[in-house]
All heavy atoms as an XYZ file, in Angstrom:
965
protein
N       0.843     -1.184      0.005
C       0.022      0.015     -0.020
C       0.880      1.268     -0.011
O       0.485      2.240     -0.642
C      -0.828     -0.034      1.262
C      -2.260      0.028      1.365
S      -3.287     -0.100      0.064
C      -4.738      0.265      0.825
N       1.944      1.219      0.740
C       2.848      2.372      0.822
C       3.350      2.728     -0.560
O       3.546      3.909     -0.878
C       3.934      2.079      1.759
N       3.573      1.705     -1.418
C       4.094      1.937     -2.760
C       3.053      2.846     -3.523
O       3.461      3.788     -4.186
C       4.277      0.657     -3.482
C       4.591      0.795     -4.950
C       5.820      1.220     -5.371
C       3.588      0.555     -5.893
C       6.078      1.406     -6.717
C       3.841      0.741     -7.241
C       5.103      1.160     -7.654
N       1.816      2.524     -3.458
C       0.799      3.270     -4.175
C       0.618      4.666     -3.607
O       0.372      5.613     -4.364
C      -0.526      2.534     -4.173
C      -0.489      1.291     -5.060
C      -0.572      0.028     -4.492
C      -0.328      1.406     -6.445
C      -0.543     -1.100     -5.306
C      -0.276      0.262     -7.223
C      -0.362     -0.979     -6.660
N       0.765      4.792     -2.287
C       0.677      6.127     -1.684
C       1.832      7.039     -2.172
O       1.640      8.188     -2.519
C       0.678      6.014     -0.141
C      -0.586      5.525      0.425
C      -0.550      5.379      1.935
O       0.342      5.973      2.577
O      -1.382      4.610      2.463
N       3.036      6.440     -2.164
C       4.231      7.193     -2.667
C       4.069      7.529     -4.129
O       4.421      8.632     -4.555
C       5.483      6.381     -2.426
C       5.899      6.369     -0.951
O       5.508      7.250     -0.189
N       6.654      5.379     -0.585
N       3.579      6.568     -4.910
C       3.357      6.778     -6.307
C       2.400      7.904     -6.536
O       2.559      8.783     -7.355
C       2.900      5.495     -7.017
C       2.668      5.605     -8.520
C       3.928      5.989     -9.244
C       2.090      4.319     -9.031
N       1.285      7.951     -5.766
C       0.265      8.968     -5.877
C       0.858     10.342     -5.534
O       0.573     11.341     -6.189
N       1.693     10.391     -4.484
C       2.294     11.677     -4.068
C       3.255     12.148     -5.175
O       3.294     13.339     -5.507
C       3.018     11.537     -2.756
C       2.132     11.399     -1.577
C       2.926     11.185     -0.291
C       2.009     10.944      0.924
N       2.767     10.694      2.158
N       3.991     11.210     -5.706
C       4.959     11.571     -6.750
C       4.247     12.099     -7.994
O       4.618     13.145     -8.576
C       5.813     10.355     -7.145
O       6.500      9.860     -5.972
C       6.810     10.717     -8.217
N       3.184     11.371     -8.366
C       2.393     11.862     -9.541
C       1.734     13.195     -9.273
O       1.636     14.055    -10.176
C       1.386     10.766     -9.938
C       1.920      9.490    -10.534
C       0.801      8.494    -10.755
C       2.656      9.751    -11.826
N       1.231     13.375     -8.096
C       0.574     14.611     -7.718
C       1.579     15.740     -7.772
O       1.285     16.817     -8.296
C      -0.047     14.473     -6.331
O      -0.635     15.682     -5.934
N       2.769     15.514     -7.230
C       3.815     16.551     -7.266
C       4.252     16.859     -8.660
O       4.435     18.056     -9.028
N       4.382     15.840     -9.504
C       4.747     16.059    -10.899
C       3.661     16.852    -11.622
O       3.964     17.726    -12.452
C       4.993     14.717    -11.594
N       2.433     16.531    -11.363
C       1.320     17.232    -11.993
C       1.301     18.710    -11.596
O       1.041     19.572    -12.419
C      -0.014     16.573    -11.615
N       1.603     18.989    -10.321
C       1.666     20.374     -9.865
C       2.799     21.107    -10.606
O       2.631     22.260    -11.015
C       1.883     20.441     -8.377
C       0.648     20.084     -7.563
C       0.934     20.136     -6.060
O       1.862     20.842     -5.636
O       0.146     19.481     -5.315
N       3.965     20.467    -10.768
C       5.083     21.092    -11.454
C       4.708     21.352    -12.904
O       5.027     22.433    -13.440
C       6.333     20.169    -11.368
C       6.969     20.147    -10.014
C       8.203     19.262    -10.031
C       8.803     19.171     -8.619
N       9.964     18.268     -8.582
N       4.055     20.393    -13.532
C       3.649     20.580    -14.932
C       2.637     21.742    -15.036
O       2.749     22.614    -15.924
C       3.051     19.300    -15.522
C       2.334     19.524    -16.835
C       4.127     18.236    -15.677
N       1.723     21.813    -14.090
C       0.740     22.893    -14.066
C       1.395     24.220    -13.911
O       1.077     25.232    -14.585
C      -0.308     22.669    -13.022
N       2.379     24.306    -12.955
C       3.115     25.547    -12.747
C       3.894     25.959    -13.977
O       3.905     27.166    -14.356
C       4.073     25.389    -11.540
C       3.359     25.302    -10.207
O       2.156     25.673    -10.156
O       3.992     24.878     -9.241
N       4.520     25.005    -14.623
C       5.286     25.290    -15.846
C       4.377     25.757    -16.961
O       4.690     26.714    -17.694
C       6.101     24.047    -16.278
C       7.090     24.329    -17.334
C       8.179     25.274    -16.778
C       9.314     25.426    -17.777
N      10.265     26.409    -17.391
N       3.205     25.150    -17.096
C       2.252     25.547    -18.103
C       1.779     26.975    -17.833
O       1.627     27.745    -18.756
C       1.069     24.579    -18.124
N       1.563     27.294    -16.569
C       1.139     28.659    -16.207
C       2.248     29.669    -16.569
O       1.984     30.703    -17.145
C       0.794     28.778    -14.726
C       0.269     30.153    -14.336
C      -0.065     30.180    -12.872
C      -0.638     31.490    -12.409
N       0.065     32.674    -12.806
N       3.491     29.303    -16.263
C       4.639     30.180    -16.639
C       4.697     30.390    -18.129
O       4.884     31.506    -18.613
C       5.951     29.566    -16.125
C       6.190     29.623    -14.653
C       7.479     28.891    -14.256
O       8.415     28.864    -15.089
O       7.530     28.398    -13.140
N       4.573     29.281    -18.878
C       4.582     29.399    -20.365
C       3.419     30.215    -20.871
O       3.549     30.999    -21.781
C       4.588     28.012    -20.985
C       5.875     27.197    -20.787
C       5.707     25.783    -21.344
C       7.061     27.885    -21.418
N       2.248     30.035    -20.248
C       1.088     30.830    -20.620
C       1.324     32.302    -20.339
O       0.983     33.149    -21.166
N       1.918     32.588    -19.194
C       2.257     33.985    -18.846
C       3.230     34.584    -19.881
O       3.067     35.715    -20.304
C       2.819     34.070    -17.440
C       1.760     33.758    -16.374
O       0.574     33.744    -16.658
O       2.198     33.524    -15.202
N       4.244     33.765    -20.230
C       5.246     34.250    -21.188
C       4.590     34.486    -22.570
O       4.883     35.489    -23.229
C       6.372     33.224    -21.334
C       7.348     33.159    -20.177
C       8.321     32.007    -20.406
C       8.089     34.477    -20.009
N       3.681     33.602    -22.941
C       3.001     33.765    -24.218
C       2.154     35.016    -24.199
O       2.064     35.754    -25.199
C       2.142     32.516    -24.527
N       1.502     35.278    -23.087
C       0.671     36.479    -22.953
C       1.536     37.733    -23.069
O       1.148     38.701    -23.717
N       2.683     37.723    -22.357
C       3.599     38.864    -22.430
C       4.082     39.071    -23.864
O       4.146     40.193    -24.379
C       4.770     38.666    -21.460
C       4.271     38.708    -20.015
C       5.849     39.703    -21.704
C       5.293     38.257    -18.978
N       4.482     37.965    -24.522
C       4.965     38.053    -25.905
C       3.868     38.603    -26.812
O       4.126     39.448    -27.679
C       5.401     36.679    -26.356
C       5.937     36.610    -27.769
C       7.324     37.261    -27.863
C       7.899     36.964    -29.232
N       9.205     37.505    -29.370
N       2.633     38.171    -26.639
C       1.518     38.645    -27.467
C       1.275     40.139    -27.237
O       1.091     40.892    -28.204
C       0.258     37.851    -27.156
N       1.360     40.570    -25.969
C       1.244     41.994    -25.675
C       2.310     42.813    -26.330
O       2.105     43.870    -26.891
C       1.226     42.234    -24.170
C      -0.049     41.819    -23.477
O      -1.084     41.611    -24.177
O      -0.036     41.682    -22.236
N       3.544     42.275    -26.257
C       4.685     42.946    -26.848
C       4.521     43.083    -28.367
O       4.751     44.167    -28.918
C       5.997     42.161    -26.546
C       7.246     42.823    -27.007
S       8.702     41.882    -26.498
C       8.489     40.362    -27.384
N       4.083     42.036    -29.021
C       3.872     42.063    -30.457
C       2.757     43.033    -30.857
O       2.857     43.759    -31.865
C       3.566     40.656    -30.994
C       4.725     39.689    -30.954
C       4.255     38.279    -31.322
C       5.873     40.129    -31.837
N       1.667     43.105    -30.043
C       0.613     44.050    -30.298
C       1.129     45.493    -30.187
O       0.800     46.348    -31.011
C      -0.555     43.824    -29.353
C      -1.480     42.744    -29.771
C      -2.790     42.743    -28.991
N      -2.574     42.343    -27.583
C      -2.552     41.077    -27.154
N      -2.672     40.102    -28.010
N      -2.389     40.825    -25.874
N       1.951     45.749    -29.177
C       2.503     47.108    -28.993
C       3.436     47.453    -30.134
O       3.427     48.584    -30.628
C       3.254     47.184    -27.624
C       2.392     46.938    -26.428
C       1.413     48.065    -26.196
C       0.641     47.783    -24.903
N      -0.494     48.648    -24.698
N       4.287     46.513    -30.539
C       5.190     46.763    -31.682
C       4.408     47.049    -32.939
O       4.754     47.964    -33.730
C       6.106     45.575    -31.895
C       7.199     45.459    -30.814
C       8.032     44.200    -30.947
O       7.644     43.270    -31.728
O       9.065     44.120    -30.260
N       3.317     46.335    -33.164
C       2.492     46.577    -34.331
C       1.827     47.960    -34.255
O       1.717     48.654    -35.282
C       1.391     45.483    -34.401
O       0.564     45.675    -35.502
N       1.427     48.362    -33.064
C       0.815     49.713    -32.896
C       1.835     50.788    -33.200
O       1.512     51.773    -33.833
C       0.243     49.862    -31.478
N       3.071     50.577    -32.782
C       4.146     51.557    -33.044
C       4.369     51.634    -34.535
O       4.477     52.775    -35.103
C       5.432     51.204    -32.323
C       6.642     51.997    -32.842
C       5.283     51.409    -30.825
N       4.400     50.529    -35.224
C       4.634     50.548    -36.694
C       3.504     51.291    -37.393
O       3.747     52.041    -38.363
C       4.757     49.094    -37.207
C       6.080     48.479    -36.856
C       6.175     47.045    -37.365
C       7.506     46.442    -36.910
N       7.631     45.050    -37.329
N       2.274     51.056    -36.948
C       1.128     51.762    -37.548
C       1.251     53.269    -37.336
O       0.978     54.038    -38.261
C      -0.157     51.231    -36.983
N       1.629     53.667    -36.165
C       1.787     55.074    -35.848
C       2.921     55.698    -36.668
O       2.818     56.817    -37.166
C       2.032     55.326    -34.335
C       0.833     55.011    -33.481
C      -0.387     55.854    -33.778
O      -0.255     57.045    -34.059
O      -1.539     55.292    -33.703
N       3.998     54.979    -36.813
C       5.145     55.444    -37.601
C       4.739     55.591    -39.085
O       5.133     56.561    -39.760
C       6.366     54.537    -37.479
C       7.101     54.615    -36.174
C       8.158     53.523    -36.038
C       7.787     55.991    -36.004
N       3.978     54.678    -39.571
C       3.462     54.758    -40.935
C       2.637     55.982    -41.131
O       2.796     56.740    -42.098
C       2.696     53.473    -41.305
C       2.095     53.438    -42.709
C       3.197     53.486    -43.745
C       1.244     52.214    -42.856
N       1.723     56.219    -40.207
C       0.857     57.399    -40.272
C       1.704     58.671    -40.186
O       1.478     59.623    -40.942
C      -0.180     57.346    -39.150
C      -1.236     58.461    -39.276
C      -2.325     58.367    -38.231
O      -2.522     57.262    -37.690
O      -2.961     59.406    -37.993
N       2.654     58.675    -39.284
C       3.529     59.826    -39.140
C       4.350     60.087    -40.434
O       4.443     61.247    -40.875
C       4.504     59.636    -37.973
C       5.542     60.746    -37.729
C       4.844     62.057    -37.385
C       6.485     60.339    -36.609
N       4.816     59.012    -41.013
C       5.556     59.106    -42.281
C       4.703     59.699    -43.376
O       5.144     60.573    -44.168
N       3.448     59.251    -43.470
C       2.522     59.759    -44.481
C       2.244     61.269    -44.238
O       2.197     62.066    -45.196
C       1.234     58.979    -44.552
C       1.429     57.598    -45.125
C       0.194     56.736    -45.043
O      -0.839     57.172    -44.531
O       0.255     55.598    -45.560
N       2.055     61.629    -42.990
C       1.826     63.054    -42.670
C       3.037     63.901    -43.022
O       2.899     64.964    -43.602
C       1.480     63.208    -41.199
C       0.111     62.687    -40.710
C       0.047     62.690    -39.204
C      -0.995     63.575    -41.293
N       4.215     63.397    -42.674
C       5.428     64.132    -42.976
C       5.620     64.288    -44.509
O       5.945     65.340    -44.998
C       6.675     63.426    -42.365
N       5.377     63.221    -45.226
C       5.491     63.284    -46.704
C       4.541     64.301    -47.267
O       4.912     65.136    -48.061
C       5.239     61.894    -47.332
C       5.082     61.953    -48.839
C       6.190     62.170    -49.635
C       3.855     61.877    -49.426
C       6.077     62.266    -51.013
C       3.718     61.943    -50.792
C       4.810     62.139    -51.601
O       4.670     62.244    -52.959
N       3.284     64.233    -46.857
C       2.264     65.144    -47.381
C       2.580     66.614    -46.998
O       2.225     67.533    -47.745
C       0.864     64.758    -46.929
C       0.399     63.479    -47.656
O       0.737     63.254    -48.781
N      -0.344     62.667    -46.938
N       3.185     66.793    -45.856
C       3.559     68.164    -45.398
C       4.799     68.658    -46.125
O       4.860     69.844    -46.528
C       3.795     68.160    -43.910
O       2.615     67.727    -43.213
C       4.149     69.547    -43.416
N       5.771     67.799    -46.332
C       7.072     68.220    -46.828
C       7.293     68.084    -48.336
O       8.251     68.651    -48.877
C       8.178     67.438    -46.091
C       8.199     67.616    -44.605
C       8.624     69.015    -44.189
O       9.490     69.601    -44.839
O       8.102     69.548    -43.217
N       6.459     67.330    -49.052
C       6.752     66.992    -50.448
C       6.860     68.227    -51.355
O       7.574     68.193    -52.345
C       5.714     65.994    -50.985
C       4.339     66.562    -51.112
C       3.365     65.552    -51.614
C       1.961     66.121    -51.669
N       0.989     65.124    -52.102
N       6.194     69.288    -51.035
C       6.207     70.456    -51.904
C       7.091     71.561    -51.355
O       7.128     72.663    -51.954
C       4.747     71.010    -52.088
C       3.878     70.000    -52.813
O       4.382     69.301    -53.704
O       2.691     69.888    -52.436
N       7.817     71.312    -50.275
C       8.704     72.294    -49.667
C      10.085     72.230    -50.295
O      10.746     71.223    -50.246
C       8.842     72.062    -48.159
C       7.493     72.028    -47.427
C       6.734     73.357    -47.557
O       7.315     74.407    -47.489
N       5.431     73.242    -47.723
N      10.520     73.312    -50.931
C      11.813     73.316    -51.610
C      12.982     73.159    -50.637
O      14.004     72.584    -50.993
C      11.985     74.616    -52.396
N      12.843     73.665    -49.483
C      13.933     73.624    -48.513
C      13.752     72.530    -47.423
O      14.338     72.615    -46.357
C      14.060     75.006    -47.812
C      14.406     76.126    -48.771
C      15.719     75.932    -49.502
O      16.689     75.470    -48.895
O      15.735     76.163    -50.726
N      12.991     71.549    -47.710
C      12.726     70.476    -46.741
C      13.966     69.625    -46.536
O      14.657     69.259    -47.494
C      11.580     69.583    -47.214
O      11.450     68.466    -46.380
N      14.276     69.251    -45.292
C      15.391     68.343    -45.064
C      15.092     66.918    -45.595
O      15.933     66.098    -45.720
C      15.536     68.328    -43.542
C      14.241     68.758    -43.009
C      13.630     69.694    -44.043
N      13.805     66.704    -45.951
C      13.407     65.390    -46.425
C      13.162     65.426    -47.959
O      12.492     64.571    -48.505
C      12.108     64.952    -45.725
C      12.212     65.010    -44.234
C      11.483     65.984    -43.513
C      13.038     64.198    -43.510
C      11.600     66.107    -42.152
C      13.149     64.272    -42.149
C      12.444     65.220    -41.473
O      12.555     65.345    -40.129
N      13.697     66.445    -48.605
C      13.453     66.655    -50.020
C      13.785     65.409    -50.893
O      12.986     65.010    -51.731
C      14.271     67.859    -50.528
C      14.019     68.270    -51.973
C      14.814     69.466    -52.365
N      16.263     69.180    -52.267
C      17.117     69.893    -51.556
N      16.726     70.995    -50.915
N      18.382     69.575    -51.487
N      14.944     64.797    -50.640
C      15.320     63.612    -51.447
C      14.382     62.436    -51.239
O      13.973     61.792    -52.221
C      16.752     63.212    -51.117
C      17.787     64.176    -51.660
C      19.209     63.696    -51.360
O      19.420     62.474    -51.297
O      20.070     64.563    -51.192
N      14.032     62.189    -50.014
C      13.148     61.061    -49.719
C      11.746     61.355    -50.339
O      11.122     60.447    -50.940
C      12.977     60.856    -48.234
C      14.183     60.234    -47.552
C      14.279     58.788    -47.933
C      15.404     58.123    -47.162
N      15.715     56.792    -47.663
N      11.298     62.592    -50.201
C       9.980     62.945    -50.774
C       9.990     62.813    -52.273
O       9.018     62.321    -52.896
C       9.595     64.360    -50.359
S       9.114     64.497    -48.624
N      11.117     63.181    -52.922
C      11.218     63.065    -54.400
C      11.186     61.605    -54.798
O      10.533     61.242    -55.802
C      12.503     63.739    -54.881
N      11.845     60.737    -54.041
C      11.816     59.318    -54.346
C      10.383     58.762    -54.240
O       9.974     57.969    -55.086
C      12.763     58.543    -53.412
C      14.223     58.689    -53.775
C      15.086     57.891    -52.797
C      16.558     58.100    -53.054
N      17.378     57.339    -52.120
N       9.731     59.139    -53.179
C       8.349     58.655    -52.981
C       7.449     59.155    -54.064
O       6.622     58.393    -54.626
C       7.832     59.074    -51.578
C       8.610     58.328    -50.518
C       6.337     58.808    -51.456
C       8.372     58.875    -49.111
N       7.565     60.441    -54.472
C       6.792     61.009    -55.537
C       7.034     60.263    -56.837
O       6.085     59.969    -57.593
C       7.072     62.481    -55.693
O       6.723     63.157    -54.443
C       6.269     63.128    -56.815
N       8.289     59.953    -57.115
C       8.601     59.195    -58.337
C       8.001     57.826    -58.354
O       7.471     57.352    -59.346
C      10.124     59.093    -58.482
N       8.005     57.168    -57.198
C       7.396     55.864    -57.076
C       5.862     55.949    -57.294
O       5.276     55.113    -57.941
C       7.759     55.185    -55.732
C       9.224     54.879    -55.689
C       6.943     53.888    -55.495
C       9.757     54.477    -54.299
N       5.273     56.976    -56.714
C       3.817     57.175    -56.920
C       3.530     57.342    -58.399
O       2.517     56.805    -58.919
C       3.313     58.370    -56.138
C       2.915     58.137    -54.695
C       3.251     59.031    -53.710
C       2.180     57.009    -54.341
C       2.890     58.833    -52.385
C       1.811     56.769    -52.998
C       2.174     57.664    -52.056
O       1.835     57.461    -50.769
N       4.375     58.077    -59.131
C       4.145     58.236    -60.562
C       4.292     56.933    -61.302
O       3.513     56.653    -62.207
C       5.128     59.287    -61.135
C       4.789     60.720    -60.706
C       5.775     61.713    -61.233
C       5.419     63.113    -60.787
N       6.378     64.102    -61.220
N       5.240     56.117    -60.890
C       5.410     54.822    -61.494
C       4.166     53.949    -61.225
O       3.695     53.213    -62.129
C       6.644     54.098    -60.963
C       7.955     54.734    -61.394
C       9.178     54.153    -60.727
O       9.068     53.105    -60.036
O      10.249     54.725    -60.916
N       3.671     54.019    -60.022
C       2.459     53.243    -59.672
C       1.302     53.686    -60.534
O       0.515     52.844    -61.029
C       2.113     53.388    -58.162
C       3.168     52.667    -57.308
C       0.729     52.847    -57.861
C       3.111     52.952    -55.839
N       1.115     55.004    -60.712
C       0.027     55.520    -61.533
C       0.147     55.038    -62.975
O      -0.833     54.659    -63.605
C       0.012     57.048    -61.502
C      -0.479     57.599    -60.178
O      -1.116     56.845    -59.423
O      -0.248     58.799    -59.923
N       1.390     55.029    -63.498
C       1.594     54.530    -64.879
C       1.285     53.040    -64.972
O       0.655     52.603    -65.950
C       3.054     54.786    -65.335
N       1.664     52.272    -63.947
C       1.348     50.836    -63.932
C      -0.172     50.606    -63.858
O      -0.717     49.682    -64.488
C       2.078     50.150    -62.832
C       3.616     50.014    -63.013
C       4.268     49.576    -61.722
C       3.949     49.059    -64.173
N      -0.839     51.405    -63.042
C      -2.298     51.265    -62.933
C      -2.966     51.531    -64.286
O      -3.885     50.834    -64.668
C      -2.871     52.255    -61.890
C      -2.622     51.848    -60.468
C      -3.190     52.869    -59.501
C      -2.962     52.485    -58.057
N      -3.456     53.523    -57.119
N      -2.510     52.584    -64.985
C      -3.061     52.926    -66.259
C      -2.801     51.774    -67.257
O      -3.713     51.373    -67.978
C      -2.415     54.225    -66.787
C      -2.988     54.658    -68.111
C      -2.370     55.959    -68.539
C      -2.934     56.365    -69.918
N      -2.295     57.548    -70.458
N      -1.553     51.262    -67.253
C      -1.229     50.140    -68.116
C      -2.097     48.913    -67.809
O      -2.602     48.259    -68.679
C       0.255     49.806    -67.938
C       0.790     48.713    -68.803
C       2.263     48.392    -68.538
O       2.912     49.122    -67.764
N       2.778     47.379    -69.145
N      -2.298     48.632    -66.515
C      -3.127     47.540    -66.088
C      -4.565     47.707    -66.573
O      -5.155     46.776    -67.095
C      -3.063     47.401    -64.573
C      -3.973     46.335    -64.034
C      -3.611     44.981    -64.004
C      -5.242     46.698    -63.503
C      -4.454     44.053    -63.517
C      -6.094     45.702    -63.034
C      -5.700     44.378    -63.028
O      -6.576     43.469    -62.511
N      -5.117     48.906    -66.341
C      -6.489     49.171    -66.737
C      -6.653     49.041    -68.241
O      -7.668     48.453    -68.699
C      -6.946     50.561    -66.269
C      -7.128     50.679    -64.792
O      -7.230     49.618    -64.113
O      -7.167     51.800    -64.282
N      -5.739     49.499    -69.011
C      -5.811     49.425    -70.449
C      -5.774     47.943    -70.897
O      -6.522     47.547    -71.759
C      -4.694     50.195    -71.161
C      -4.853     51.708    -71.050
C      -3.650     52.484    -71.516
O      -2.602     51.880    -71.840
O      -3.750     53.736    -71.551
N      -4.849     47.191    -70.296
C      -4.750     45.778    -70.653
C      -6.021     45.001    -70.269
O      -6.514     44.167    -71.023
C      -3.524     45.134    -69.982
N      -6.575     45.333    -69.098
C      -7.789     44.672    -68.624
C      -8.949     44.997    -69.529
O      -9.758     44.173    -69.956
C      -8.103     45.051    -67.184
C      -9.291     44.265    -66.625
C      -9.763     44.781    -65.304
N     -10.236     46.129    -65.520
C     -10.018     47.146    -64.695
N      -9.321     46.999    -63.624
N     -10.476     48.366    -64.952
N      -9.070     46.333    -69.887
C     -10.171     46.771    -70.761
C     -10.059     46.121    -72.130
O     -11.074     45.737    -72.745
C     -10.152     48.267    -70.910
C     -10.540     48.977    -69.613
O     -11.070     48.322    -68.679
O     -10.316     50.217    -69.483
N      -8.814     45.986    -72.636
C      -8.617     45.376    -73.943
C      -9.013     43.915    -73.894
O      -9.597     43.373    -74.832
C      -7.154     45.530    -74.338
C      -6.834     45.023    -75.725
C      -5.371     45.278    -76.079
C      -5.085     44.788    -77.495
N      -3.651     45.003    -77.795
N      -8.660     43.264    -72.762
C      -9.000     41.844    -72.602
C     -10.495     41.644    -72.483
O     -11.059     40.670    -72.963
C      -8.278     41.308    -71.348
C      -8.269     39.831    -71.237
C      -7.442     39.358    -70.070
O      -6.201     39.361    -70.194
O      -8.003     39.055    -69.009
N     -11.159     42.555    -71.815
C     -12.604     42.444    -71.573
C     -13.470     42.809    -72.802
O     -14.621     42.454    -72.866
C     -13.027     43.281    -70.382
C     -12.522     42.745    -69.056
O     -12.090     41.561    -69.027
O     -12.516     43.472    -68.060
N     -12.882     43.634    -73.671
C     -13.655     44.150    -74.830
C     -13.855     43.008    -75.854
O     -12.956     42.259    -76.145
C     -12.888     45.290    -75.543
N     -15.074     42.936    -76.351
C     -15.330     41.904    -77.380
C     -14.568     42.211    -78.635
O     -14.376     43.398    -78.991
C     -16.844     41.917    -77.553
C     -17.235     43.316    -77.121
C     -16.243     43.715    -76.088
N     -14.098     41.209    -79.332
C     -13.401     41.447    -80.552
C     -14.419     41.905    -81.625
O     -15.521     41.368    -81.766
C     -12.729     40.181    -81.057
C     -11.487     39.810    -80.275
C     -10.693     38.698    -80.877
O     -10.684     38.586    -82.158
O     -10.101     37.951    -80.155
N     -14.014     42.936    -82.387
C     -14.874     43.467    -83.448
C     -14.526     42.816    -84.744
O     -13.358     42.545    -85.041
C     -14.696     44.992    -83.548
C     -15.122     45.777    -82.355
C     -14.933     47.263    -82.582
C     -15.391     48.073    -81.402
N     -15.221     49.517    -81.603
N     -15.578     42.549    -85.505
C     -15.317     42.012    -86.819
C     -14.821     43.187    -87.707
O     -15.257     44.351    -87.536
C     -16.637     41.514    -87.445
C     -17.172     40.250    -86.824
C     -18.373     39.732    -87.557
O     -18.355     39.653    -88.823
O     -19.370     39.473    -86.900
N     -13.897     42.914    -88.590
C     -13.405     44.002    -89.461
C     -14.495     44.448    -90.405
O     -15.400     43.697    -90.780
C     -12.252     43.322    -90.232
C     -12.527     41.848    -90.152
C     -13.262     41.646    -88.871
N     -14.454     45.706    -90.690
C     -15.446     46.300    -91.653
C     -15.252     45.669    -93.028
O     -14.155     45.299    -93.406
C     -15.268     47.803    -91.710
N     -16.378     45.580    -93.752
C     -16.299     45.060    -95.112
C     -16.121     46.237    -96.075
O     -16.495     47.349    -95.778
C     -17.647     44.383    -95.503
C     -17.864     43.063    -94.732
C     -19.178     42.450    -95.182
C     -19.489     41.194    -94.447
N     -20.742     40.588    -94.833
N     -15.467     45.969    -97.214
C     -15.263     46.986    -98.224
C     -15.946     46.513    -99.498
O     -15.724     45.382    -99.937
C     -13.738     47.224    -98.486
C     -13.547     48.240    -99.609
C     -13.061     47.712    -97.252
N     -16.769     47.361   -100.056
C     -17.489     47.029   -101.273
C     -16.502     46.887   -102.437
O     -15.708     47.830   -102.693
C     -18.542     48.089   -101.583
S     -19.447     47.793   -103.121
N     -16.557     45.766   -103.118
C     -15.660     45.521   -104.264
C     -16.023     46.405   -105.468
O     -15.139     46.733   -106.266
C     -15.677     44.069   -104.674
N     -17.266     46.844   -105.556
C     -17.737     47.606   -106.688
C     -17.325     49.072   -106.568
O     -16.847     49.683   -107.518
C     -19.245     47.497   -106.858
N     -17.570     49.691   -105.345
C     -17.300     51.098   -105.222
C     -16.255     51.464   -104.196
O     -15.847     52.631   -104.074
C     -18.647     51.864   -104.934
S     -19.264     51.546   -103.239
N     -15.810     50.484   -103.386
C     -14.772     50.756   -102.390
C     -15.247     51.366   -101.079
O     -14.467     51.684   -100.205
N     -16.577     51.523   -100.937
C     -17.114     52.084    -99.701
C     -16.990     51.100    -98.551
O     -17.215     49.893    -98.696
C     -18.561     52.500    -99.953
N     -16.678     51.640    -97.358
C     -16.614     50.807    -96.171
C     -17.999     50.522    -95.637
O     -18.803     51.431    -95.573
C     -15.765     51.524    -95.090
C     -15.367     50.607    -93.950
C     -14.351     51.231    -93.019
O     -13.255     51.583    -93.453
O     -14.747     51.392    -91.866
N     -18.232     49.273    -95.263
C     -19.569     48.822    -94.840
C     -19.487     48.161    -93.470
O     -18.439     47.707    -93.047
C     -20.157     47.833    -95.842
C     -20.233     48.373    -97.232
C     -21.153     49.562    -97.343
O     -22.277     49.550    -96.846
N     -20.729     50.616    -97.984
N     -20.612     48.044    -92.781
C     -20.658     47.388    -91.500
C     -20.339     45.904    -91.700
O     -20.636     45.357    -92.784
C     -22.053     47.543    -90.866
C     -22.378     48.945    -90.448
C     -23.794     48.978    -89.844
C     -24.134     50.405    -89.489
N     -25.520     50.489    -88.989
N     -19.749     45.259    -90.680
C     -19.361     43.853    -90.851
C     -20.541     42.916    -91.156
O     -20.388     41.916    -91.853
C     -18.777     43.468    -89.484
C     -18.415     44.764    -88.827
C     -19.330     45.807    -89.383
N     -21.740     43.248    -90.684
C     -22.898     42.388    -90.942
C     -23.758     42.775    -92.139
O     -24.774     42.165    -92.435
C     -23.785     42.334    -89.679
C     -24.333     43.695    -89.291
O     -23.810     44.713    -89.786
O     -25.252     43.727    -88.468
N     -23.271     43.780    -92.913
C     -24.027     44.228    -94.106
C     -23.984     43.219    -95.199
O     -22.959     42.556    -95.420
C     -23.464     45.578    -94.626
N     -25.094     43.020    -95.912
C     -25.172     42.080    -97.025
C     -25.060     42.814    -98.368
O     -24.627     42.214    -99.365
C     -26.436     41.277    -96.946
C     -26.476     40.346    -95.718
C     -27.717     39.488    -95.676
O     -28.380     39.287    -96.730
O     -28.025     39.016    -94.584
N     -25.452     44.110    -98.356
C     -25.400     44.935    -99.559
C     -24.754     46.253    -99.242
O     -24.873     46.790    -98.167
C     -26.817     45.146   -100.135
C     -27.513     43.891   -100.544
C     -28.356     43.193    -99.701
C     -27.263     43.346   -101.805
C     -28.995     42.055   -100.063
C     -27.903     42.152   -102.202
C     -28.755     41.532   -101.323
N     -24.105     46.826   -100.193
C     -23.437     48.123   -100.055
C     -24.509     49.204    -99.913
O     -25.467     49.271   -100.734
C     -22.559     48.415   -101.258
S     -21.784     50.027   -101.200
N     -24.382     50.045    -98.907
C     -25.383     51.099    -98.716
C     -25.129     52.297    -99.622
O     -25.904     53.234    -99.679
C     -25.474     51.553    -97.233
C     -24.186     52.106    -96.702
O     -23.189     52.292    -97.467
O     -24.135     52.393    -95.461
N     -24.009     52.267   -100.418
C     -23.749     53.339   -101.340
C     -24.172     52.985   -102.763
O     -24.847     53.737   -103.422
C     -22.239     53.673   -101.323
C     -21.882     54.855   -102.199
C     -20.411     55.227   -102.017
C     -20.128     56.464   -102.884
N     -18.705     56.800   -102.844
N     -23.775     51.759   -103.245
C     -24.094     51.395   -104.627
C     -25.085     50.239   -104.725
O     -25.540     49.926   -105.832
C     -22.837     51.111   -105.379
S     -22.026     49.536   -104.936
N     -25.341     49.546   -103.647
C     -26.309     48.440   -103.641
C     -25.730     47.061   -104.044
O     -26.448     46.122   -104.124
N     -24.424     47.035   -104.320
C     -23.825     45.770   -104.733
C     -23.886     44.770   -103.580
O     -23.791     45.152   -102.407
C     -22.406     45.988   -105.209
N     -23.905     43.484   -103.917
C     -23.867     42.402   -102.878
C     -22.473     42.355   -102.339
O     -21.463     42.489   -103.031
C     -24.279     41.094   -103.518
N     -22.443     42.195   -101.006
C     -21.142     42.072   -100.310
C     -20.823     40.639   -100.009
O     -21.743     39.830    -99.792
C     -21.194     42.925    -99.015
C     -21.430     44.403    -99.189
C     -21.622     45.058    -97.826
C     -20.295     45.073    -99.942
N     -19.553     40.286    -99.928
C     -19.200     38.880    -99.609
C     -19.607     38.586    -98.162
O     -19.654     39.456    -97.286
C     -17.709     38.833    -99.746
C     -17.221     40.239    -99.703
C     -18.382     41.094   -100.169
N     -19.918     37.315    -97.907
C     -20.379     36.924    -96.555
C     -19.239     36.574    -95.649
O     -18.221     36.296    -95.796
C     -21.347     35.784    -96.642
C     -22.598     36.220    -97.393
C     -23.700     35.245    -97.217
C     -24.868     35.742    -98.083
N     -26.091     35.719    -97.531
């Protein structure tokens, strides 16, 4: 019987140690999560501050940030050009293909692709 009592005490003590260690790890994880949230908040504030500084300083000839603002402005222009290029390519891809206009063999007048007869001379058009 003493063996089982000692075994129970040993297991109970081990379980308490595991529980304490789990609590410590949980506390560490909570601290780490808080730290990461705070770091993320700082990054967001720095980003906002940077945008405010850029918008304030970009047009100032004597700004100490003139070079950085010029680089950012150049990148914005590149982005605008890429957006335009993207929109044009997307619009071209989305646009239905047009049938080429027909040309009347008799008079040379340009006709709609679905026309069967020339609207200028009345000649039959090829199908």
